[in-house]
C-alpha positions as CSV (number, residue, x, y, z in Angstrom):
1,M,18.0,54.8,-1.1
2,K,18.1,53.3,-4.8
3,K,20.1,50.6,-3.4
4,S,18.1,49.8,-0.4
5,L,15.0,49.9,-2.5
6,V,16.8,47.7,-5.0
7,A,17.7,45.3,-2.1
8,L,14.4,45.3,-0.8
9,A,13.2,44.0,-3.9
10,L,15.3,41.5,-4.3
11,M,14.7,40.3,-0.9
12,G,11.3,39.9,-1.3
13,A,11.5,38.2,-4.8
14,F,13.9,35.5,-3.3
15,S,11.1,35.4,-0.2
16,A,8.4,35.4,-3.2
17,A,9.9,32.7,-4.9
18,Y,11.1,30.4,-2.0
19,A,7.7,30.6,-0.5
20,Q,6.7,28.8,-3.7
21,S,8.3,25.6,-3.2
22,S,8.7,23.0,-0.1
23,V,9.9,20.3,1.3
24,T,8.8,17.9,3.6
25,I,10.5,15.1,5.5
26,Y,8.6,12.2,7.1
27,G,8.5,8.8,8.2
28,T,7.4,6.1,10.8
29,V,9.3,4.1,13.3
30,D,7.0,1.5,14.5
31,A,8.4,-1.6,16.5
32,G,7.0,-4.0,18.8
33,V,7.2,-7.3,20.3
34,T,5.4,-10.5,18.9
35,K,4.6,-14.0,19.2
36,K,3.5,-16.5,16.8
37,T,2.4,-20.1,17.1
38,G,5.6,-22.0,16.2
39,T,8.1,-19.0,16.7
40,S,9.9,-17.3,19.5
41,T,9.0,-13.8,20.8
42,A,10.5,-11.5,19.2
43,I,11.2,-7.4,18.2
44,G,8.7,-7.2,15.4
45,K,6.6,-4.1,13.4
46,R,3.3,-3.2,12.5
47,D,3.8,-0.8,10.0
48,N,6.3,-0.1,7.5
49,N,8.9,1.7,8.8
50,K,10.0,4.7,6.8
51,L,12.1,7.5,6.1
52,G,10.3,9.8,3.3
53,F,11.1,13.1,1.2
54,K,8.9,14.7,-0.7
55,G,8.1,18.2,-2.5
56,V,5.8,20.6,-4.0
57,E,7.2,23.7,-6.3
58,D,4.3,26.0,-7.8
59,L,5.1,26.8,-11.4
60,G,1.9,29.0,-11.8
61,S,-1.0,29.4,-14.2
62,G,-2.6,26.3,-11.5
63,L,0.4,23.8,-12.0
64,K,2.7,22.5,-9.7
65,A,5.5,20.0,-9.8
66,L,5.8,17.0,-7.5
67,F,8.2,14.7,-6.4
68,Q,8.5,12.1,-3.4
69,L,11.2,9.4,-2.2
70,E,10.6,6.8,0.5
71,I,13.1,4.3,1.9
72,R,12.2,1.1,4.0
73,Y,13.9,-0.3,6.9
74,E,13.8,-3.1,9.3
75,P,13.3,-1.4,12.9
76,D,15.2,-4.0,15.2
77,T,18.4,-3.8,13.0
78,G,18.0,-0.1,11.2
79,T,18.6,-2.2,8.0
80,I,17.0,-2.3,4.3
81,E,17.3,-6.0,4.1
82,N,14.1,-8.5,3.0
83,T,13.6,-11.3,5.2
84,S,15.8,-13.5,3.8
85,G,18.9,-11.3,5.0
86,A,19.6,-10.4,1.1
87,N,20.0,-6.9,0.2
88,S,18.0,-6.7,-3.0
89,R,15.2,-4.2,-1.7
90,P,15.3,-0.7,-3.9
91,L,16.9,2.0,-1.7
92,F,14.0,3.9,-2.2
93,Q,11.4,0.7,-1.4
94,G,8.3,3.0,-0.7
95,Q,8.3,4.8,-4.2
96,S,10.1,7.1,-6.1
97,R,8.0,9.4,-8.3
98,V,7.9,12.6,-10.0
99,G,5.2,14.6,-11.4
100,L,2.9,17.5,-12.5
101,Q,-0.5,18.4,-11.1
102,G,-3.2,20.4,-12.4
103,D,-6.8,20.4,-13.4
104,F,-6.0,17.7,-15.5
105,G,-4.9,15.6,-12.6
106,T,-2.3,13.9,-11.4
107,V,0.7,12.6,-13.4
108,R,3.6,10.9,-12.2
109,L,6.0,9.0,-13.4
110,G,8.3,5.8,-11.4
111,R,7.6,3.6,-8.2
112,G,4.6,3.2,-6.7
113,L,1.8,1.5,-5.3
114,T,-1.1,0.7,-8.1
115,A,-4.3,2.0,-8.4
116,F,-5.8,-0.9,-7.0
117,Q,-3.7,-1.3,-4.4
118,E,-3.7,2.8,-3.2
119,S,-7.8,2.3,-3.2
120,I,-8.0,-0.7,-1.3
121,T,-6.4,0.3,1.7
122,A,-8.9,2.2,2.5
123,F,-11.8,-0.6,3.2
124,E,-9.5,-2.4,5.1
125,P,-9.7,-2.4,8.9
126,W,-5.9,-1.9,9.8
127,S,-5.8,0.9,7.0
128,G,-3.6,-1.6,4.7
129,I,-0.6,-1.5,6.8
130,P,0.9,-4.9,6.3
131,S,0.6,-6.1,10.5
132,V,0.5,-10.0,10.8
133,A,-3.2,-9.0,12.3
134,G,-4.3,-7.3,8.9
135,Y,-5.6,-8.3,5.7
136,Q,-4.4,-6.3,3.1
137,T,-1.0,-8.7,2.1
138,D,-3.4,-11.9,2.0
139,L,-7.4,-12.3,2.3
140,Q,-7.7,-8.5,1.1
141,V,-5.7,-9.1,-2.3
142,A,-6.8,-12.8,-2.6
143,G,-3.3,-13.9,-2.7
144,Y,-2.7,-12.0,-5.5
145,T,1.0,-10.0,-6.4
146,S,1.1,-7.1,-8.4
147,S,4.5,-7.2,-8.9
148,P,5.6,-10.8,-9.8
149,L,8.5,-10.2,-11.8
150,D,10.8,-8.0,-9.3
151,Q,13.2,-9.2,-6.9
152,T,13.2,-11.3,-3.7
153,G,12.0,-8.8,-1.3
154,N,10.5,-6.2,-3.3
155,S,7.3,-4.9,-2.3
156,A,4.2,-6.7,-3.9
157,N,2.2,-4.0,-3.6
158,R,4.0,-1.5,-6.2
159,F,4.7,-1.3,-10.0
160,S,8.5,0.0,-10.7
161,N,9.0,1.6,-14.1
162,A,5.5,3.3,-14.5
163,F,3.0,5.5,-15.6
164,F,0.4,7.0,-12.7
165,Y,-2.8,9.1,-13.5
166,N,-5.0,10.2,-10.8
167,T,-8.0,11.8,-12.0
168,P,-9.3,15.4,-10.2
169,V,-11.7,14.6,-7.5
170,I,-15.1,15.4,-10.0
171,G,-17.9,16.8,-8.0
172,G,-15.9,16.1,-4.7
173,V,-16.3,12.5,-4.0
174,F,-15.7,10.6,-7.5
175,Q,-12.7,9.6,-8.9
176,L,-10.7,7.7,-11.7
177,N,-6.9,6.4,-10.9
178,A,-4.6,3.9,-13.6
179,T,-1.4,2.7,-13.4
180,I,0.6,1.6,-16.7
181,Q,3.9,-0.3,-16.2
182,A,6.6,-0.4,-18.8
183,K,7.5,-4.1,-20.5
184,E,10.8,-4.1,-18.8
185,A,12.6,-6.6,-17.3
186,N,12.7,-6.2,-13.4
187,G,15.6,-8.6,-12.6
188,N,13.4,-11.7,-10.7
189,A,14.4,-15.1,-9.9
190,A,14.2,-17.9,-12.5
191,V,11.0,-20.1,-10.7
192,A,11.5,-23.2,-12.1
193,A,8.1,-25.6,-13.2
194,T,5.7,-27.8,-11.4
195,A,3.6,-30.0,-12.2
196,N,0.7,-27.5,-11.7
197,S,2.4,-24.4,-13.7
198,V,4.7,-22.3,-15.8
199,A,8.4,-22.0,-15.8
200,I,9.6,-18.8,-15.4
201,P,12.9,-17.6,-17.0
202,A,15.5,-15.0,-14.6
203,N,15.2,-11.5,-15.4
204,M,11.7,-12.2,-17.7
205,V,10.6,-9.5,-19.8
206,P,6.4,-9.2,-19.2
207,S,4.4,-10.8,-22.0
208,T,1.9,-8.0,-21.6
209,T,1.3,-4.6,-20.7
210,P,0.9,-4.5,-16.7
211,Y,-2.0,-2.1,-15.9
212,S,-3.7,-1.5,-13.1
213,L,-7.8,0.4,-13.2
214,S,-9.5,1.8,-10.4
215,A,-12.9,4.2,-9.5
216,T,-14.0,5.9,-6.0
217,V,-16.2,7.7,-4.4
218,D,-16.5,9.6,-1.1
219,N,-18.7,11.1,0.1
220,G,-17.5,11.5,4.1
221,Q,-20.1,8.7,5.1
222,F,-20.5,6.9,2.5
223,A,-17.1,5.3,0.2
224,A,-17.0,2.6,-2.6
225,M,-14.7,1.6,-5.0
226,A,-14.1,-0.8,-7.9
227,A,-11.2,-2.0,-9.5
228,Y,-9.2,-4.5,-12.1
229,E,-5.8,-5.1,-12.3
230,K,-3.6,-7.4,-14.6
231,N,0.1,-8.1,-13.7
232,A,3.6,-9.0,-15.5
233,L,2.2,-12.8,-15.8
234,E,-1.2,-11.7,-16.8
235,T,-2.3,-12.8,-13.6
236,K,-5.8,-11.0,-13.1
237,L,-7.7,-9.7,-10.2
238,W,-11.0,-8.0,-9.3
239,S,-11.8,-6.2,-6.5
240,V,-15.1,-3.9,-5.1
241,A,-15.3,-2.6,-1.5
242,A,-17.5,0.0,0.2
243,S,-17.5,1.5,3.7
244,V,-20.4,3.5,5.6
245,K,-20.8,5.6,8.8
246,P,-24.0,5.3,10.7
247,I,-22.5,7.2,13.2
248,P,-19.1,9.7,12.9
249,A,-17.6,7.2,15.5
250,L,-18.0,4.1,13.4
251,K,-16.7,2.9,10.3
252,L,-18.3,-0.5,9.1
253,M,-16.3,-1.7,5.8
254,A,-17.0,-4.7,3.4
255,S,-14.8,-5.8,0.4
256,Y,-14.5,-8.7,-2.0
257,Q,-11.6,-10.0,-4.3
258,K,-11.0,-12.6,-7.1
259,Q,-8.2,-13.8,-8.4
260,D,-7.2,-15.6,-12.1
261,Q,-3.9,-17.1,-12.1
262,G,-5.0,-19.3,-15.3
263,Q,-1.9,-17.6,-18.1
264,T,0.1,-19.9,-15.7
265,V,-1.5,-22.1,-13.3
266,F,-2.9,-25.2,-15.0
267,T,-5.4,-26.3,-11.8
268,N,-7.2,-24.6,-9.3
269,Y,-6.2,-21.1,-11.1
270,D,-9.0,-19.3,-9.6
271,T,-8.9,-17.3,-6.0
272,K,-11.5,-15.3,-4.1
273,S,-11.6,-13.9,-1.0
274,W,-14.1,-11.1,1.1
275,I,-13.8,-9.5,4.6
276,L,-15.8,-8.3,6.7
277,G,-14.3,-5.1,9.0
278,A,-14.9,-2.4,12.1
279,N,-13.2,0.7,13.3
280,Y,-15.1,2.4,16.6
281,T,-13.2,5.3,18.3
282,V,-13.4,5.5,21.8
283,G,-12.1,9.0,23.3
284,A,-8.3,8.5,22.6
285,G,-8.5,4.8,21.3
286,K,-9.7,2.8,18.3
287,I,-10.9,-1.2,18.3
288,L,-9.9,-2.3,15.1
289,A,-12.3,-5.7,14.2
290,G,-12.3,-8.0,11.3
291,Y,-13.1,-11.1,9.6
292,G,-11.8,-12.9,6.5
293,Q,-11.9,-16.0,4.4
294,K,-9.6,-16.9,1.5
295,T,-10.8,-19.7,-0.9
296,P,-8.4,-21.0,-3.5
297,D,-10.3,-24.2,-6.5
298,G,-9.8,-27.4,-4.8
299,V,-7.2,-25.5,-1.8
300,V,-8.0,-26.0,2.1
301,K,-9.9,-22.7,2.8
302,T,-8.6,-19.6,4.9
303,K,-10.5,-18.2,7.9
304,Q,-9.1,-15.3,9.4
305,A,-10.4,-13.3,12.6
306,S,-8.7,-10.5,14.3
307,L,-9.0,-7.6,17.1
308,G,-6.7,-4.8,17.7
309,Y,-7.0,-1.8,19.6
310,E,-4.8,1.6,19.2
311,Y,-4.3,4.1,22.1
312,N,-3.2,8.1,20.9
313,L,-0.8,9.4,23.4
314,S,-0.3,13.0,20.9
315,A,-1.2,13.3,17.6
316,R,1.7,11.4,16.4
317,T,2.1,8.8,18.8
318,Y,-0.2,5.8,19.7
319,V,0.4,2.6,21.8
320,Y,-1.3,-1.0,20.1
321,L,-2.4,-4.4,20.9
322,D,-3.2,-6.9,17.8
323,A,-4.4,-10.1,18.4
324,S,-5.2,-12.7,15.3
325,N,-6.5,-16.2,14.8
326,K,-5.2,-17.5,11.3
327,R,-6.9,-21.4,10.2
328,A,-5.9,-23.3,6.5
329,A,-3.7,-26.8,7.0
330,T,-2.9,-25.3,10.3
331,T,-3.5,-22.6,12.7
332,V,-1.3,-20.1,13.8
333,N,-2.5,-17.6,16.7
334,F,-0.7,-14.0,16.6
335,Y,-0.2,-11.9,19.6
336,G,1.4,-7.8,19.2
337,V,2.1,-5.4,21.0
338,G,3.6,-1.7,20.3
339,I,4.3,2.0,19.8
340,H,3.9,3.5,16.7
341,H,5.1,7.2,16.2
342,N,4.9,9.7,13.1
343,F,7.3,12.2,12.4
């Protein structure tokens, strides 16, 4: 009898300990057929394809340990190579972070989206995915990159070797976010000087400590953000954005950005951009629309109009259509159709 009680107690303790820790495997598979002016029809993607692992362990007294690892891969080949074919991407391209969460907020160390880059995606009609029809990789960042000294092929919107902090959501609506990158060389290739810019040596150490700050407010119907970021080349970016839902099915959004490259570019170093967007849900479908402009000093203005449609086949799978017209020195039309699955 005593042995049975001891065994039962041990099983209960083991079950309780196991319940306090969990690991989730997740990912995205997205592929489609794309056609862009001047190129052949190809198998491409609308979103980043990823395989991720994330976990949380309850440490007691409201404290939790967190980790997240995320691999990026190409849907048409299954490789993690970049577009140039040079296998220079880190294995965990998306993110690799570990940290703690408690009443003080969330603290993490490693690689991930900067505070600005993580906050701005809520105010872009394609929700920040890197679709050619979307705005996140160009207009919504005013041509800016968070990681100019990373190796070729690394995502341009992340800090490596960084500290990340998010406050608790104050009053259920307000949050402050900060990212600080260590002054470490990240294996960048050398870039020769031009008549309008300075040279960048290979494996250059930042001349300053890169950092990113954002503040967000979201009550469900109205949301807004403001952000400031300085990268390893001392390029600066300011951004403000807002969205409103006049009815539950409709989300209207707008953002404005300014990039200042004055530390490394001698002329035409300011770039400004703005975007207007909308999402409208109709039954199982959603319409995405946007228009924006990017205006570099002394350079031809970029204008982009985009339209998309998603139709949910299930809670995890949808098919999509995208089209865009982007005009600068030349005009580029883009068309894409595909399928997106989350697991």
